[in-house]
Phi, psi and omega in degrees: 000137180275141173285140180291150182291147181288141179256122179280134179302144180270091179271136183278049185296324181293320177296312181299318181300312178304314182296317182297320183282315188276321184271317182263357180068024182272153172279156175312319180295325175295323179295313184290338174278340182294138179287152182301313184298317177301315184296317179295328180291318181293325186258359181288148177282146180289153186267343177214164178298148180291330179217125174284165177298320178297320177290322176299313182302318180288321175300312179303321177297319182279329182227075182290157178299318180235135180302137182264000000 
């Protein structure tokens, strides 16, 4: 019986490099120096909104756009 050929994982390094340069302004060298854990933290989706509507209303009450 023949062994299946090893399958290499499909890592999106080209896409990540493009994102690092275009969105984060990193040089290619800086991207390659970034640790995997740090990169995943930078690109992870937020699990909740950074500010809820209620939080915004409280902030607006304390710091209105126009003085009342």
